[in-house]
C-alpha positions in Angstrom: 0.0 0.0 0.0 1.5 3.4 -1.0 1.2 6.8 0.7 0.4 10.1 -0.7 1.6 13.5 0.7 -0.8 16.3 1.1 0.1 19.4 3.1 1.6 18.2 6.4 -0.2 14.9 6.4 0.3 11.5 4.7 -2.7 9.6 3.3 -3.1 6.1 1.9 -4.2 6.1 -1.8 -7.8 5.4 -0.6 -7.6 8.8 1.1 -7.8 7.4 4.6 -5.3 9.1 6.9 -2.6 7.1 8.6 -3.1 7.0 12.3 0.5 7.6 13.4 3.3 8.4 11.0 5.7 9.5 13.8 7.4 6.7 15.7 9.3 8.9 18.3 8.5 12.0 20.3 10.3 14.9 18.7 12.9 16.8 20.7 12.0 20.5 21.3 15.0 21.7 19.2 14.2 19.4 16.3 11.3 21.4 14.7 13.5 22.7 11.8 15.0 19.2 11.2 11.5 17.8 11.1 10.4 20.4 8.6 13.4 19.7 6.4 12.7 16.0 6.7 9.1 16.4 5.6 10.1 18.5 2.6 12.7 16.0 1.6 10.2 13.2 2.0 7.7 15.0 -0.2 10.4 15.7 -2.8 11.5 12.0 -3.0 7.9 10.8 -3.1 7.1 13.0 -6.1 10.3 12.1 -8.0 9.8 8.4 -7.4 6.2 8.2 -8.6 7.1 10.3 -11.7 9.6 7.6 -12.6 8.1 4.4 -11.3 4.9 4.1 -13.4 6.7 4.8 -16.7 9.5 2.3 -15.8 7.0 -0.4 -15.0 5.1 0.2 -18.3 8.4 -0.1 -20.3 9.2 -3.4 -18.6 5.7 -4.8 -19.3 5.8 -3.7 -23.0 9.2 -5.4 -23.4 7.8 -8.6 -22.1 4.8 -8.5 -24.5 7.0 -8.9 -27.7 7.3 -12.3 -29.5 9.9 -14.7 -28.3 12.7 -15.0 -30.9 14.8 -18.1 -30.9 18.3 -17.7 -32.4 19.5 -20.0 -35.1 22.3 -21.3 -32.9 19.8 -22.2 -30.2 17.5 -24.0 -32.7 20.4 -26.0 -34.1 21.5 -27.0 -30.6 18.1 -28.4 -29.8 17.8 -30.3 -33.1 21.2 -31.9 -32.5 20.1 -33.1 -29.0 16.9 -34.5 -30.4 18.8 -36.4 -33.1 21.0 -38.0 -30.6 18.2 -39.3 -28.4 15.5 -40.2 -30.9 15.7 -43.2 -33.1 13.3 -43.3 -36.1 12.2 -46.9 -36.8 9.7 -47.7 -39.7 7.0 -50.3 -38.9 5.4 -52.8 -41.2 2.8 -50.3 -42.4 5.4 -47.8 -43.6 4.8 -45.5 -40.6 7.7 -44.0 -38.7 7.7 -44.5 -34.9 10.0 -42.5 -32.6 11.5 -44.3 -29.7 13.6 -42.8 -26.9 17.0 -44.4 -26.5 17.2 -46.8 -23.5 20.2 -47.6 -21.4 20.6 -50.5 -19.1 22.6 -50.1 -15.9 23.7 -53.0 -13.8 24.7 -52.5 -10.2 24.9 -54.4 -6.9 22.0 -54.4 -4.5 22.5 -51.8 -1.8 20.5 -50.9 1.3 18.7 -47.5 1.4 20.2 -44.8 3.5 18.7 -44.5 7.0 16.1 -41.9 7.6 17.7 -38.4 7.9 16.5 -34.8 8.1 18.6 -31.7 7.7 20.3 -30.4 10.8 22.4 -27.2 11.1 25.8 -27.9 12.8 26.3 -25.8 16.0 28.8 -25.8 18.9 26.7 -23.9 21.4 23.1 -24.0 22.3 20.8 -21.3 20.9 18.1 -19.7 23.0 14.6 -19.5 21.4 12.2 -16.8 22.4 8.5 -17.4 22.8 7.8 -14.5 20.4 9.9 -16.2 17.7 8.2 -19.6 18.3 4.7 -18.0 18.1 5.4 -16.9 14.5 5.3 -19.5 11.8 8.3 -18.9 9.5 7.4 -21.6 6.9 5.1 -24.6 6.5 7.0 -27.8 7.2 6.3 -30.8 4.9 4.1 -28.6 2.8 4.5 -31.1 -0.2 3.5 -34.1 1.9 -0.2 -34.7 1.9 0.0 -36.8 5.1 1.1 -33.8 7.2 -1.9 -31.8 8.6 -0.6 -28.5 7.2 -3.9 -26.6 7.3 -4.5 -27.5 11.0 -0.9 -26.7 11.8 -1.0 -23.2 10.1 -4.3 -22.5 11.9 -2.6 -22.9 15.3 -0.4 -19.9 14.5 -2.9 -17.6 13.0 -4.3 -16.7 16.4 -0.9 -16.2 18.1 2.2 -14.6 16.5 0.9 -15.0 12.9 2.5 -16.0 9.7 5.9 -14.5 8.9 5.2 -14.2 5.2 2.0 -12.1 5.8 4.0 -9.1 6.9 2.5 -5.9 5.5 5.4 -4.7 3.3 5.5 -2.0 0.6 8.7 -2.1 -1.4 8.0 1.4 -2.9 7.6 2.9 0.5 10.8 1.3 1.7 12.8 2.7 -1.2 11.2 6.2 -0.8 12.1 6.2 2.9 15.6 5.0 2.3 16.2 7.7 -0.3 14.9 10.3 2.1 17.3 9.1 4.7 20.2 9.1 2.2 19.5 12.8 1.2 19.2 13.9 4.8 22.5 12.1 5.7 24.6 13.0 2.6 23.2 16.4 1.6 22.2 17.9 5.0 24.7 16.1 7.3 22.0 14.8 9.6 23.2 11.8 11.6 21.3 8.5 11.5 20.3 8.9 15.2 18.9 12.4 14.5 17.0 11.0 11.5 15.4 8.5 13.7 14.5 11.2 16.3 12.8 13.3 13.6 10.2 10.5 13.6 8.8 10.6 10.1 10.4 7.4 8.8 10.5 3.8 10.0 13.5 3.4 12.3 16.7 2.9 10.5 18.2 0.9 13.3 16.3 -1.4 15.7 15.2 -0.5 19.2 16.5 -3.8 20.5 19.3 -6.1 19.5 17.3 -7.8 16.7 17.0 -7.8 13.0 14.6 -5.0 12.3 14.7 -1.5 10.8 15.1 0.0 7.4 18.8 -0.7 7.1 18.3 -4.4 8.0 15.5 -4.7 5.4 17.6 -3.1 2.7 20.4 -5.6 3.4 18.0 -8.4 2.6 17.1 -7.2 -0.9 18.8 -6.0 -4.0 19.1 -2.2 -4.3 16.7 -0.5 -6.6 18.7 1.8 -9.0 16.4 4.6 -10.1 17.5 8.0 -11.4 16.8 9.8 -8.2 18.8 7.5 -5.9 22.0 8.8 -4.4 23.6 5.4 -4.4 26.7 6.8 -6.2 27.5 8.9 -3.0 27.6 5.8 -0.9 25.1 3.8 1.0 24.1 4.6 4.5 26.4 3.2 7.2 25.1 0.0 8.7 27.8 -0.6 11.2 27.5 0.3 14.9 31.3 0.5 15.2 32.6 4.0 16.0 35.5 5.6 14.2 38.9 3.8 14.4 40.5 6.5 16.5 37.7 6.4 19.1 39.0 3.7 21.4 36.5 4.4 24.2 33.6 4.4 21.8 34.7 1.2 20.1 35.2 -0.6 23.4 31.8 0.6 24.7 30.1 -0.4 21.5 31.7 -3.9 21.6 30.3 -4.4 25.1 26.8 -4.3 23.8 27.3 -7.5 22.0 29.7 -9.1 24.5 28.1 -11.8 26.7 29.6 -11.5 30.3 28.4 -15.1 31.0 29.8 -17.0 28.1 32.7 -14.5 27.6 32.1 -14.2 23.8 30.6 -11.7 21.4 27.2 -12.3 19.6 26.3 -15.1 22.1 23.3 -17.0 20.8 22.4 -18.3 24.2 22.1 -14.9 26.0 21.1 -12.4 23.2 21.9 -8.7 23.9 22.0 -5.9 24.2 24.3 -6.3 27.2 25.6 -3.5 29.5 27.4 -0.9 27.5 29.5 0.5 30.4 32.5 -0.7 32.3 34.1 0.3 35.5 37.8 -0.1 36.3 37.7 1.9 39.5 40.7 3.6 41.0 44.1 1.9 40.8 45.3 -0.2 43.8 48.9 -0.6 42.8 51.2 2.4 43.1 54.1 3.0 40.7 56.6 2.3 43.4 54.9 -1.1 44.1 55.2 -2.0 40.5 58.9 -1.1 40.4 59.6 -3.2 43.5 57.5 -6.2 42.3 59.1 -9.5 41.3 59.4 -10.3 37.6 61.7 -10.5 34.7 62.2 -7.5 32.3 60.2 -7.6 29.2 63.1 -6.2 27.2 65.9 -3.7 27.1 63.5 -0.8 27.6 61.5 -2.3 30.4 60.5 -0.1 33.3 62.2 -2.4 35.7 65.6 -1.4 34.3 65.1 2.4 34.8 67.3 3.7 37.7 67.5 7.4 36.9 64.4 9.4 37.7 65.5 12.2 35.3 64.4 10.0 32.4 60.8 11.0 33.1 61.6 14.5 31.9 62.4 13.3 28.4 59.1 11.5 27.8 56.5 13.3 25.7 53.5 11.7 24.1 51.0 13.4 21.8 47.3 13.7 22.6 46.4 10.5 20.8 48.8 8.4 22.7 47.7 9.9 26.1 44.0 9.4 25.2 44.7 5.7 24.4 46.6 5.2 27.6 43.8 6.9 29.6 41.1 4.8 28.1 43.0 1.6 28.8 43.6 2.6 32.4 39.9 3.3 32.9 39.2 -0.3 32.0 42.2 -1.9 33.8 43.9 0.6 36.1 46.4 -1.9 37.5 47.7 -3.4 34.3 51.5 -3.4 34.3 53.6 -1.2 32.0 54.9 -4.3 30.2 51.3 -4.9 28.9 50.6 -1.2 28.4 53.6 -1.0 26.1 52.1 -3.7 23.8 48.6 -2.0 23.9 49.9 1.5 23.3 52.7 0.6 20.9 55.2 2.5 23.1 58.3 1.6 25.0 57.6 0.0 28.4 59.5 2.6 30.5 57.7 5.4 28.8 54.3 3.8 29.5 55.4 3.5 33.2 56.3 7.2 33.3 53.0 8.3 31.8 51.0 6.0 34.1 52.7 7.6 37.1 51.8 11.1 35.7 48.2 10.1 35.5 48.2 8.2 38.9 50.8 9.8 41.2 51.6 7.7 44.2 50.7 10.4 46.7 47.0 10.6 45.5 46.2 6.9 45.8 43.1 6.3 47.9 42.1 3.2 49.7 39.1 2.4 47.5 38.2 -1.2 48.0 36.3 -3.0 45.3 32.9 -4.4 46.1 34.2 -8.0 46.3 36.9 -7.1 48.7 34.4 -5.2 50.8 32.1 -8.2 51.0 35.0 -10.4 52.1 36.4 -8.0 54.7 33.1 -7.0 56.3 31.7 -10.5 56.3 28.5 -11.2 54.5 25.6 -12.5 56.5 25.3 -16.3 56.2 22.5 -17.6 54.1 21.1 -20.9 53.1 21.7 -21.0 49.4 19.0 -22.5 47.2 21.6 -23.5 44.6 24.2 -25.0 47.0 25.7 -28.4 46.1 23.8 -30.0 43.3 20.6 -28.2 43.9 21.3 -25.7 41.1 19.9 -28.3 38.7 16.4 -27.6 40.1 16.6 -23.9 39.3 17.0 -21.7 36.3 20.4 -20.0 36.6 20.1 -16.4 37.9 21.4 -13.4 35.9 24.7 -11.9 37.3 24.2 -9.1 39.8 25.3 -5.6 38.7 25.4 -3.1 41.5 27.8 -1.0 43.5 28.5 -1.6 47.2 27.9 -4.6 49.4 26.0 -7.6 48.3 23.0 -7.4 50.6 19.2 -7.6 50.3 18.8 -4.1 49.0 21.6 -4.1 46.4 22.1 -7.7 45.2 19.6 -9.7 43.1 21.6 -12.9 43.9 21.1 -12.2 47.6 17.4 -11.8 47.2 17.1 -15.0 45.3 19.3 -16.7 47.8 21.7 -18.0 45.2 25.5 -17.8 45.0 27.1 -14.8 43.3 29.0 -15.9 40.2 32.3 -15.1 38.5 30.5 -12.8 36.1 28.8 -10.7 38.8 30.1 -7.2 39.3 31.3 -8.1 42.9 33.9 -10.4 41.3 35.6 -13.6 42.6 36.6 -12.0 45.9 33.0 -11.8 47.0 32.3 -14.1 50.0 29.0 -15.1 48.4 30.7 -16.7 45.5 30.5 -20.4 45.1 33.7 -21.8 46.6 36.2 -23.5 44.5 37.9 -26.9 45.1 41.3 -27.5 46.8 42.2 -30.6 44.7 45.8 -31.1 43.6 47.3 -33.2 40.9 49.9 -35.8 42.1 53.2 -34.1 42.8 55.5 -36.3 40.7 53.3 -38.1 38.3 51.0 -35.1 37.7 48.1 -37.5 37.7 44.8 -35.8 36.9 42.4 -34.7 39.6 38.7 -33.5 40.0 37.3 -36.6 38.4 35.7 -38.2 41.5 33.2 -37.2 44.2 36.2 -36.2 46.4 36.2 -32.9 44.4 33.3 -30.7 45.8 32.8 -29.2 42.3 32.5 -32.5 40.6 30.2 -33.7 43.4 27.9 -30.7 42.8 27.9 -31.2 39.0 29.7 -27.8 38.6 32.7 -27.5 36.4 35.9 -26.1 38.1 36.3 -22.4 37.4 39.7 -20.9 36.7 39.0 -17.8 38.9 38.4 -19.8 42.1 39.9 -23.3 41.5 43.6 -22.6 41.7 45.1 -25.7 43.2 43.8 -28.0 40.5 45.2 -25.7 37.8 41.8 -25.4 36.2 43.1 -22.5 34.0 45.7 -24.7 32.4 45.2 -26.5 29.1 47.5 -29.4 30.2 44.6 -31.4 31.4 45.5 -32.0 35.0 42.0 -30.9 36.0 39.5 -33.3 34.6 36.5 -31.2 35.5 36.9 -28.3 33.1 36.6 -30.1 29.7 33.4 -28.5 28.6 35.1 -25.1 28.9 38.1 -26.3 27.1 36.1 -28.1 24.4 37.9 -31.3 25.1 35.4 -33.7 23.6 35.9 -36.8 21.4 35.6 -37.0 17.6 32.6 -39.1 16.4 31.8 -40.6 13.1 28.1 -40.7 11.9 27.1 -43.6 9.8 24.4 -46.4 9.7 24.2 -48.0 13.1 22.0 -50.5 14.9 19.0 -48.2 14.8 19.2 -45.9 11.8 22.1 -43.5 11.9 24.4 -43.8 14.9 27.6 -42.3 16.5 30.8 -44.3 16.4 34.1 -43.6 18.2 36.9 -42.4 16.0 39.5 -43.0 18.7 39.8 -45.0 21.9 37.6 -43.5 24.7 38.3 -44.1 28.4 35.8 -44.2 31.2 35.0 -40.7 32.4 36.1 -39.0 29.1 33.8 -36.3 27.8 32.1 -37.6 24.7 30.5 -34.3 23.9 28.2 -31.5 25.0 24.6 -32.1 23.8 23.5 -28.8 22.2 20.4 -27.5 20.4 17.6 -25.0 20.6 17.0 -24.2 24.3 13.2 -24.1 24.9 10.5 -24.3 27.5 7.9 -27.0 27.4 5.3 -24.7 25.9 7.6 -24.0 23.0 8.3 -27.7 22.6 4.6 -28.5 22.3 4.2 -26.2 19.3 6.4 -28.7 17.3 4.6 -31.8 18.4 2.9 -32.2 15.0 6.3 -32.3 13.2 7.6 -34.9 15.6 4.5 -37.1 15.2 4.8 -36.8 11.5 8.5 -37.7 11.1 8.8 -40.0 14.1 12.0 -38.3 15.2 12.6 -36.9 18.7 15.7 -35.1 19.8 14.4 -33.6 23.0 16.6 -33.6 26.1 15.1 -32.3 29.4 18.0 -30.7 31.2 16.5 -30.1 34.7 13.7 -32.6 34.7 10.9 -30.0 35.1 10.4 -29.4 31.4 11.5 -25.7 31.8 14.9 -26.2 30.1 14.6 -28.5 27.2 17.3 -28.9 24.4 15.9 -29.7 21.0 18.5 -30.8 18.5 16.1 -31.6 15.7 17.1 -28.7 13.5 20.4 -27.6 15.0 22.9 -29.7 16.9 26.1 -31.6 16.8 27.2 -35.3 16.6 25.9 -36.2 20.0 22.3 -36.1 18.7 23.0 -39.4 17.0 23.7 -41.5 20.1 21.0 -44.2 20.1 19.1 -45.8 23.0 20.6 -49.1 23.9 17.1 -50.6 24.7 18.6 -52.3 27.8 20.7 -51.1 30.7 23.6 -53.5 29.9 24.1 -52.1 26.4 24.9 -48.5 27.4 28.4 -47.2 27.3 27.7 -43.5 27.9 25.8 -41.5 30.5 24.3 -38.0 30.4 25.0 -35.6 33.3 23.7 -32.0 33.7 26.6 -29.7 34.5 26.7 -26.0 35.6 29.3 -24.2 33.5 29.7 -20.4 33.8 26.3 -20.3 35.4 24.6 -22.1 32.4 23.3 -25.7 32.4 24.9 -28.1 29.9 24.0 -31.7 29.2 27.3 -33.4 29.1 27.8 -37.0 27.8 30.5 -39.0 29.5 31.8 -42.5 28.7 31.0 -45.1 31.4 33.3 -47.8 30.1 36.1 -48.4 27.6 35.0 -47.8 24.1 37.1 -49.1 21.2 37.8 -47.3 18.0 34.9 -48.0 15.6 32.5 -49.0 18.4 29.0 -47.5 18.4 28.0 -45.3 21.4 24.7 -45.8 23.3 22.7 -44.0 26.0 19.8 -45.0 28.2 17.0 -42.6 27.2 15.0 -43.5 30.3 11.4 -44.5 30.8 10.1 -40.9 30.6 11.3 -40.5 27.1 9.3 -43.5 25.8 6.2 -42.7 27.9 6.2 -39.1 26.7 7.0 -39.6 23.0 5.4 -42.9 21.9 
């Protein structure tokens, strides 16, 4: 449906007025910008509809002409027909055309086991109820046995059908060209264009795929005479300028997951907090100078003995701004690391840090974690202590200043442990304690693989920030209870097994080894029920109930890894693997471990349990 401009109002072509053209309240100082935006919108509208009808008519007229086949094309078809058609006269003098026949002989082979497409992923993906309520496509639409009409009807009253979105390509192009002219010709930023409020938002409100710029990226650009494409398209990146270190870091934080410690986390979609706080430094320059450690090079700050050297150090504004930004994030980073980050000599970085943070102005400003530890936090009975975390949905990290108490801390109010990603940090007394396991002194035999380890006993992976004695941070493998974090799983081969496709060991697997982390779409039971017709139709079920209460269910039907192919052994004696829910970085994983020695080439089996067969027969 197209719009028509009249005065200061926009109307649909049927002359009914649009209820709300403006998407945002206009700032008081934006009246002139809005007037300019409306005039530009009107100008683009008129130019586009002077061109578009004539262009469409030319295209239609071009298609109406007769189809002309070139001589080369006709000869090619005649040659192909001659090769494949044999003309054989019958007894009555008639000519009968027979297609050439070829006989192929091959050995008898079994059909391939039943299989449906599955996207490979390494980490689970959170599914929102809003996304599940919208039908993106009709599954098995070409299979008359699937109740497609009934399936579609279930979505029409909820989130609707994705392909029924009211979309006008003409209006999109007009609004994009309006934004281009405001941006290129009048130097109005994209943010200010959104605040004017006469166009659909260029960028999304939330961290999702919406907005004019996202829509433009999904379609080919329309090249019409009035488009300013030759001046460059509108910027689609959120990344600030290269020389804006503070802005680039702050921008990156919006997509950086503090739980999984990675950007663009599919399990905890953003936006995340866009601020950081390094606090005041705790380590003086003199303390750094007297600290133990080897020099990083000939120009290391540890080798400076003459204080007069400081008078010779001069940095430009760019270098000082870079150093200041880094120290706001990590105020106690040593000059050896600052030299690498700032691309400056180590001793010069030390001098400039001392200029920014002179020793005589240091304050005793304890961080929140240390304050919690020193003052002593009131003892609580934690609802997630030991292995009880498996009965609860993991809480979000607390993000507050001051002491972790009832008024400040969300973890305190929910009576759960603070976690390593909480703002209070690993020094907080409310953190889940680490283990004190140690590998054998001489043999370096591994540890943390039995119930003697409190972390293993509680089905919690050892964390590098609190489990020091077991060397959980090391990649050497002394700690056997951090393998999900390290990605230390076994390679599997997928091929025809005892029941359809199965998973086979590529190498020898010992008892207790991590076979893999079962991943898929993370859903609630309500979301799972929406896909029941698909499972009943194809007879395939890849659901894994993580907590046992149907509130955290992994579905590897459409996205998963090789662990989805482990078959049920049908009897207890045939299993050689076991599933165990583990808490890793405050997120539940379904880890699969070997329970006995598995030879290379041997198939892996699980015990699905009675609940699986009762619920999905």
